C-alpha positions as CSV (number, residue, x, y, z in Angstrom):
1,M,0.1,0.0,0.0
2,A,1.6,3.3,-1.2
3,V,1.7,6.2,1.1
4,N,0.3,9.4,-0.3
5,S,3.3,11.8,-0.5
6,K,1.1,14.9,0.3
7,K,0.2,13.2,3.6
8,I,3.8,13.0,4.5
9,A,4.7,16.3,3.6
10,V,1.9,17.7,5.8
11,Y,2.7,15.2,8.7
12,V,6.5,16.4,8.4
13,L,5.3,20.2,8.4
14,V,3.2,19.7,11.3
15,V,5.9,18.1,13.4
16,F,8.3,20.8,12.4
17,V,5.9,23.5,13.4
18,S,5.2,21.8,16.8
19,Y,8.9,21.3,17.5
20,V,9.5,25.1,16.6
21,I,6.7,26.1,18.9
22,I,7.6,24.0,21.8
23,T,11.4,24.6,21.7
24,D,11.4,28.4,20.9
25,P,7.8,30.2,21.3
26,E,9.3,33.6,20.7
27,K,10.9,32.6,17.2
28,A,7.8,31.1,16.4
29,A,5.8,34.2,17.2
30,D,8.2,36.2,15.1
31,Y,7.7,33.7,12.1
32,V,3.9,34.1,12.2
33,Q,4.3,38.0,12.2
34,I,6.5,37.8,9.4
35,G,4.0,35.6,7.6
36,F,1.2,38.0,8.5
37,E,3.1,41.1,7.4
38,G,3.7,39.3,3.9
39,I,0.0,38.5,3.5
40,S,-0.8,42.2,4.5
41,D,1.8,43.7,1.9
42,A,0.4,41.1,-0.8
43,A,-3.3,42.4,-0.1
44,Q,-2.1,46.1,-0.2
45,A,-0.5,45.7,-3.5
46,L,-3.4,43.7,-4.9
47,G,-5.8,46.7,-3.8
48,D,-3.6,49.2,-5.2
49,F,-3.6,47.2,-8.5
50,A,-7.2,47.1,-8.4
51,S,-7.5,50.7,-8.0
52,W,-5.2,51.5,-10.9
53,V,-7.3,49.2,-13.1
54,A,-10.4,50.8,-12.1
55,N,-9.0,54.3,-12.8
56,G,-8.2,53.0,-16.3
57,G,-4.5,52.6,-16.0
58,E,-3.7,56.1,-15.1
59,S,-0.9,56.8,-12.5
């Protein structure tokens, strides 16, 4: 019976995240903050692009 590689990857990721949270919670919090800042920056860029398109591509 073959094991699905996606399941293995998810399992490894969960184990790694759990390890980081348990061993260094402050560093884990920094990683979460960096991730949310990246998501926020991407959403801001998409909003700026949508506004630019809605205004007919004018600067």
